[in-house]
KEDOFI-82732 format. One record per atom (N, C-alpha, C, O, CB): residue number from 1; chain; x, y, z. Coordinates in nm, 3 decimals. Glycine has a CB too. Layout:
   resi   chain        c1        c2        c3
    NUM       A         X         Y         Z
...
end
This chain:
   resi   chain        c1        c2        c3
      1       A   -15.186    27.709     7.414
      1       A   -15.137    27.776     7.295
      1       A   -15.183    27.698     7.173
      1       A   -15.184    27.575     7.173
      1       A   -14.983    27.789     7.298
      2       A   -15.221    27.769     7.069
      2       A   -15.261    27.710     6.942
      2       A   -15.167    27.761     6.833
      2       A   -15.117    27.873     6.841
      2       A   -15.409    27.743     6.908
      3       A   -15.144    27.679     6.733
      3       A   -15.047    27.712     6.630
      3       A   -15.109    27.702     6.492
      3       A   -15.178    27.605     6.460
      3       A   -14.925    27.621     6.641
      4       A   -15.083    27.802     6.411
      4       A   -15.111    27.797     6.269
      4       A   -14.978    27.766     6.203
      4       A   -14.878    27.832     6.233
      4       A   -15.176    27.931     6.214
      5       A   -14.975    27.668     6.115
      5       A   -14.847    27.623     6.062
      5       A   -14.852    27.602     5.911
      5       A   -14.958    27.583     5.852
      5       A   -14.803    27.495     6.130
      6       A   -14.733    27.606     5.851
      6       A   -14.720    27.582     5.707
      6       A   -14.612    27.477     5.689
      6       A   -14.499    27.491     5.736
      6       A   -14.685    27.713     5.629
      7       A   -14.649    27.370     5.619
      7       A   -14.555    27.263     5.588
      7       A   -14.527    27.265     5.438
      7       A   -14.615    27.298     5.358
      7       A   -14.610    27.125     5.632
      8       A   -14.406    27.229     5.401
      8       A   -14.371    27.214     5.259
      8       A   -14.340    27.066     5.235
      8       A   -14.262    27.005     5.307
      8       A   -14.249    27.305     5.218
      9       A   -14.403    27.011     5.132
      9       A   -14.377    26.874     5.094
      9       A   -14.241    26.866     5.026
      9       A   -14.214    26.939     4.931
      9       A   -14.488    26.819     5.002
     10       A   -14.156    26.779     5.074
     10       A   -14.025    26.757     5.011
     10       A   -14.045    26.691     4.875
     10       A   -13.964    26.709     4.784
     10       A   -13.934    26.669     5.103
     11       A   -14.151    26.616     4.863
     11       A   -14.180    26.541     4.740
     11       A   -14.219    26.631     4.623
     11       A   -14.166    26.616     4.513
     11       A   -14.292    26.442     4.766
     12       A   -14.312    26.725     4.647
     12       A   -14.361    26.808     4.536
     12       A   -14.350    26.959     4.560
     12       A   -14.392    27.038     4.476
     12       A   -14.505    26.775     4.509
     13       A   -14.294    27.000     4.673
     13       A   -14.271    27.141     4.710
     13       A   -14.398    27.222     4.733
     13       A   -14.390    27.343     4.750
     13       A   -14.191    27.207     4.602
     14       A   -14.514    27.158     4.735
     14       A   -14.638    27.229     4.764
     14       A   -14.652    27.254     4.913
     14       A   -14.595    27.182     4.995
     14       A   -14.760    27.151     4.712
     15       A   -14.728    27.358     4.948
     15       A   -14.747    27.394     5.088
     15       A   -14.878    27.336     5.141
     15       A   -14.974    27.317     5.066
     15       A   -14.747    27.546     5.104
     16       A   -14.879    27.309     5.270
     16       A   -14.999    27.268     5.341
     16       A   -15.013    27.362     5.461
     16       A   -14.917    27.383     5.535
     16       A   -14.993    27.116     5.386
     17       A   -15.132    27.418     5.480
     17       A   -15.158    27.512     5.590
     17       A   -15.260    27.449     5.683
     17       A   -15.362    27.397     5.639
     17       A   -15.209    27.649     5.536
     18       A   -15.231    27.455     5.813
     18       A   -15.323    27.399     5.912
     18       A   -15.306    27.466     6.047
     18       A   -15.228    27.560     6.062
     18       A   -15.302    27.250     5.925
     19       A   -15.381    27.416     6.146
     19       A   -15.366    27.464     6.282
     19       A   -15.377    27.347     6.377
     19       A   -15.437    27.245     6.345
     19       A   -15.471    27.572     6.316
     20       A   -15.317    27.364     6.495
     20       A   -15.317    27.256     6.594
     20       A   -15.287    27.312     6.732
     20       A   -15.245    27.427     6.746
     20       A   -15.214    27.148     6.556
     21       A   -15.309    27.230     6.831
     21       A   -15.272    27.267     6.968
     21       A   -15.134    27.209     7.003
     21       A   -15.064    27.263     7.089
     21       A   -15.379    27.218     7.069
     22       A   -15.096    27.100     6.936
     22       A   -14.968    27.036     6.963
     22       A   -14.891    27.025     6.831
     22       A   -14.913    26.932     6.753
     22       A   -14.987    26.895     7.029
     23       A   -14.803    27.120     6.807
     23       A   -14.735    27.130     6.678
     23       A   -14.645    27.010     6.650
     23       A   -14.649    26.955     6.540
     23       A   -14.652    27.257     6.673
     24       A   -14.565    26.969     6.744
     24       A   -14.474    26.855     6.722
     24       A   -14.550    26.728     6.688
     24       A   -14.514    26.655     6.596
     24       A   -14.388    26.831     6.846
     25       A   -14.656    26.701     6.762
     25       A   -14.737    26.581     6.738
     25       A   -14.802    26.586     6.600
     25       A   -14.807    26.485     6.529
     25       A   -14.845    26.565     6.847
     26       A   -14.850    26.703     6.562
     26       A   -14.918    26.716     6.433
     26       A   -14.823    26.695     6.316
     26       A   -14.859    26.633     6.217
     26       A   -14.984    26.853     6.422
     27       A   -14.702    26.747     6.327
     27       A   -14.603    26.727     6.220
     27       A   -14.569    26.579     6.207
     27       A   -14.554    26.528     6.096
     27       A   -14.475    26.810     6.247
     28       A   -14.556    26.510     6.321
     28       A   -14.529    26.366     6.318
     28       A   -14.644    26.291     6.251
     28       A   -14.621    26.195     6.177
     28       A   -14.507    26.312     6.460
     29       A   -14.769    26.334     6.278
     29       A   -14.884    26.270     6.215
     29       A   -14.881    26.289     6.063
     29       A   -14.910    26.196     5.988
     29       A   -15.015    26.326     6.272
     30       A   -14.847    26.410     6.019
     30       A   -14.836    26.435     5.875
     30       A   -14.728    26.346     5.814
     30       A   -14.751    26.283     5.711
     30       A   -14.805    26.585     5.848
     31       A   -14.612    26.341     5.875
     31       A   -14.500    26.267     5.818
     31       A   -14.516    26.116     5.825
     31       A   -14.452    26.044     5.748
     31       A   -14.373    26.306     5.888
     32       A   -14.599    26.067     5.916
     32       A   -14.620    25.923     5.925
     32       A   -14.737    25.875     5.837
     32       A   -14.767    25.756     5.833
     32       A   -14.645    25.883     6.070
     33       A   -14.803    25.969     5.768
     33       A   -14.912    25.931     5.678
     33       A   -15.046    25.915     5.745
     33       A   -15.138    25.858     5.686
     33       A   -14.879    25.806     5.610
     34       A   -15.062    25.964     5.867
     34       A   -15.188    25.950     5.939
     34       A   -15.292    26.055     5.902
     34       A   -15.409    26.044     5.939
     34       A   -15.162    25.957     6.087
     35       A   -15.250    26.158     5.828
     35       A   -15.342    26.264     5.785
     35       A   -15.382    26.235     5.641
     35       A   -15.298    26.237     5.550
     35       A   -15.277    26.407     5.799
     36       A   -15.509    26.210     5.620
     36       A   -15.560    26.165     5.491
     36       A   -15.525    26.262     5.377
     36       A   -15.487    26.219     5.268
     36       A   -15.710    26.147     5.499
     37       A   -15.538    26.392     5.402
     37       A   -15.519    26.490     5.295
     37       A   -15.374    26.507     5.252
     37       A   -15.347    26.561     5.145
     37       A   -15.573    26.623     5.337
     38       A   -15.280    26.461     5.334
     38       A   -15.138    26.478     5.299
     38       A   -15.064    26.345     5.288
     38       A   -14.942    26.344     5.272
     38       A   -15.070    26.565     5.403
     39       A   -15.134    26.237     5.296
     39       A   -15.074    26.104     5.302
     39       A   -14.976    26.076     5.188
     39       A   -14.872    26.014     5.211
     39       A   -15.182    26.001     5.300
     40       A   -15.008    26.120     5.068
     40       A   -14.926    26.085     4.951
     40       A   -14.822    26.191     4.916
     40       A   -14.757    26.183     4.812
     40       A   -15.015    26.062     4.833
     41       A   -14.805    26.290     5.004
     41       A   -14.710    26.397     4.977
     41       A   -14.597    26.401     5.079
     41       A   -14.522    26.498     5.082
     41       A   -14.780    26.531     4.975
     42       A   -14.583    26.300     5.161
     42       A   -14.479    26.296     5.264
     42       A   -14.342    26.279     5.200
     42       A   -14.333    26.227     5.089
     42       A   -14.506    26.183     5.365
     43       A   -14.237    26.319     5.264
     43       A   -14.226    26.385     5.395
     43       A   -14.246    26.536     5.385
     43       A   -14.242    26.595     5.277
     43       A   -14.089    26.355     5.457
     44       A   -14.268    26.598     5.502
     44       A   -14.290    26.741     5.512
     44       A   -14.184    26.805     5.600
     44       A   -14.126    26.741     5.688
     44       A   -14.429    26.771     5.566
     45       A   -14.161    26.934     5.574
     45       A   -14.076    27.012     5.663
     45       A   -14.155    27.135     5.705
     45       A   -14.229    27.193     5.625
     45       A   -13.940    27.052     5.592
     46       A   -14.140    27.174     5.829
     46       A   -14.205    27.293     5.882
     46       A   -14.131    27.415     5.828
     46       A   -14.010    27.427     5.847
     46       A   -14.208    27.293     6.038
     47       A   -14.204    27.505     5.761
     47       A   -14.139    27.624     5.705
     47       A   -14.186    27.752     5.772
     47       A   -14.121    27.856     5.759
     47       A   -14.165    27.632     5.557
     48       A   -14.300    27.747     5.845
     48       A   -14.352    27.868     5.907
     48       A   -14.456    27.829     6.011
     48       A   -14.530    27.733     5.992
     48       A   -14.414    27.964     5.801
     49       A   -14.461    27.903     6.122
     49       A   -14.569    27.886     6.218
     49       A   -14.590    28.013     6.298
     49       A   -14.499    28.096     6.311
     49       A   -14.539    27.768     6.312
     50       A   -14.710    28.027     6.351
     50       A   -14.746    28.139     6.437
     50       A   -14.818    28.082     6.558
     50       A   -14.895    27.987     6.546
     50       A   -14.834    28.243     6.362
     51       A   -14.795    28.140     6.674
     51       A   -14.862    28.097     6.797
     51       A   -14.975    28.194     6.829
     51       A   -14.962    28.315     6.814
     51       A   -14.761    28.090     6.915
     52       A   -15.087    28.138     6.872
     52       A   -15.204    28.217     6.912
     52       A   -15.249    28.170     7.050
     52       A   -15.233    28.053     7.086
     52       A   -15.321    28.204     6.807
     53       A   -15.305    28.260     7.125
     53       A   -15.347    28.226     7.262
     53       A   -15.483    28.159     7.267
     53       A   -15.517    28.096     7.368
     53       A   -15.350    28.350     7.348
     54       A   -15.563    28.169     7.161
     54       A   -15.692    28.102     7.162
     54       A   -15.722    28.042     7.024
     54       A   -15.663    28.080     6.923
     54       A   -15.804    28.199     7.203
     55       A   -15.813    27.949     7.023
     55       A   -15.843    27.873     6.903
     55       A   -15.906    27.960     6.794
     55       A   -15.880    27.937     6.675
     55       A   -15.936    27.758     6.936
     56       A   -15.987    28.058     6.832
     56       A   -16.051    28.143     6.732
     56       A   -15.949    28.222     6.651
     56       A   -15.963    28.235     6.529
     56       A   -16.148    28.238     6.800
     57       A   -15.848    28.275     6.718
     57       A   -15.743    28.349     6.646
     57       A   -15.664    28.256     6.553
     57       A   -15.630    28.296     6.441
     57       A   -15.648    28.417     6.746
     58       A   -15.636    28.136     6.598
     58       A   -15.561    28.041     6.514
     58       A   -15.642    28.002     6.391
     58       A   -15.587    27.995     6.281
     58       A   -15.524    27.915     6.596
     59       A   -15.770    27.976     6.408
     59       A   -15.856    27.942     6.295
     59       A   -15.868    28.059     6.197
     59       A   -15.864    28.040     6.075
     59       A   -15.996    27.901     6.344
     60       A   -15.882    28.178     6.251
     60       A   -15.892    28.297     6.167
     60       A   -15.764    28.312     6.084
     60       A   -15.770    28.341     5.964
     60       A   -15.916    28.423     6.253
     61       A   -15.650    28.294     6.147
     61       A   -15.522    28.308     6.077
     61       A   -15.505    28.198     5.971
     61       A   -15.453    28.225     5.863
     61       A   -15.406    28.304     6.178
     62       A   -15.547    28.076     6.003
     62       A   -15.539    27.967     5.905
     62       A   -15.623    28.001     5.782
     62       A   -15.577    27.986     5.668
     62       A   -15.587    27.834     5.968
     63       A   -15.745    28.047     5.804
     63       A   -15.832    28.082     5.692
     63       A   -15.772    28.193     5.609
     63       A   -15.780    28.190     5.486
     63       A   -15.970    28.124     5.743
     64       A   -15.711    28.293     5.674
     64       A   -15.647    28.402     5.600
     64       A   -15.532    28.350     5.515
     64       A   -15.520    28.387     5.398
     64       A   -15.597    28.510     5.697
     65       A   -15.447    28.266     5.571
     65       A   -15.331    28.217     5.497
     65       A   -15.371    28.132     5.376
     65       A   -15.291    28.115     5.284
     65       A   -15.242    28.135     5.590
     66       A   -15.492    28.081     5.376
     66       A   -15.540    28.001     5.263
     66       A   -15.602    28.087     5.153
     66       A   -15.638    28.034     5.048
     66       A   -15.642    27.900     5.312
     67       A   -15.614    28.218     5.175
     67       A   -15.668    28.307     5.073
     67       A   -15.557    28.352     4.978
     67       A   -15.439    28.324     5.001
     67       A   -15.736    28.430     5.139
     68       A   -15.595    28.420     4.873
     68       A   -15.498    28.474     4.778
     68       A   -15.402    28.569     4.848
     68       A   -15.281    28.565     4.825
     68       A   -15.568    28.546     4.663
     69       A   -15.455    28.656     4.933
     69       A   -15.369    28.750     5.006
     69       A   -15.277    28.677     5.103
     69       A   -15.162    28.716     5.122
     69       A   -15.455    28.853     5.081
     70       A   -15.329    28.574     5.164
     70       A   -15.247    28.493     5.254
     70       A   -15.133    28.423     5.182
     70       A   -15.022    28.416     5.233
     70       A   -15.332    28.391     5.324
     71       A   -15.161    28.372     5.063
     71       A   -15.057    28.308     4.981
     71       A   -14.950    28.409     4.943
     71       A   -14.830    28.378     4.944
     71       A   -15.119    28.245     4.854
     72       A   -14.993    28.530     4.910
     72       A   -14.895    28.636     4.879
     72       A   -14.809    28.668     5.000
     72       A   -14.688    28.686     4.988
     72       A   -14.966    28.762     4.830
     73       A   -14.873    28.676     5.116
     73       A   -14.800    28.702     5.240
     73       A   -14.694    28.594     5.262
     73       A   -14.579    28.625     5.294
     73       A   -14.897    28.708     5.360
     74       A   -14.732    28.468     5.244
     74       A   -14.638    28.358     5.265
     74       A   -14.525    28.359     5.161
     74       A   -14.410    28.333     5.195
     74       A   -14.711    28.225     5.259
     75       A   -14.559    28.390     5.036
     75       A   -14.455    28.399     4.934
     75       A   -14.352    28.505     4.972
     75       A   -14.232    28.483     4.959
     75       A   -14.516    28.431     4.797
     76       A   -14.399    28.619     5.019
     76       A   -14.309    28.727     5.059
     76       A   -14.229    28.687     5.182
     76       A   -14.110    28.715     5.191
     76       A   -14.387    28.856     5.086
     77       A   -14.294    28.624     5.276
     77       A   -14.230    28.583     5.402
     77       A   -14.125    28.473     5.379
     77       A   -14.023    28.469     5.448
     77       A   -14.336    28.533     5.502
     78       A   -14.151    28.386     5.283
     78       A   -14.065    28.270     5.259
     78       A   -13.982    28.282     5.131
     78       A   -13.931    28.182     5.082
     78       A   -14.148    28.145     5.251
     79       A   -13.967    28.404     5.078
     79       A   -13.901    28.419     4.949
     79       A   -13.756    28.371     4.947
     79       A   -13.705    28.335     4.840
     79       A   -13.906    28.563     4.908
     80       A   -13.688    28.368     5.059
     80       A   -13.550    28.320     5.064
     80       A   -13.539    28.178     5.117
     80       A   -13.429    28.130     5.146
     80       A   -13.466    28.413     5.150
     81       A   -13.651    28.111     5.131
     81       A   -13.654    27.977     5.190
     81       A   -13.673    27.872     5.081
     81       A   -13.783    27.817     5.068
     81       A   -13.766    27.966     5.295
     82       A   -13.573    27.843     5.007
     82       A   -13.584    27.738     4.904
     82       A   -13.454    27.667     4.894
     82       A   -13.440    27.574     4.814
     82       A   -13.624    27.794     4.768
end
């Protein structure tokens, strides 16, 4: 199983979108500062994820969520999550 996920930085409230095969391990890596792109925005909380059966679908979904339409989708999906 592959996961597309969205994390929210507790520090600045910005979102981070990614994909992984091991969701728990990846969140721990983000929160421990092992991921270069998010190192200075820790800690993070998981606010959304989707499971995919193959890597191509997970990558496709990650790319979509990073587009303008994807951001709108997430805003609508997470509108009560603050």
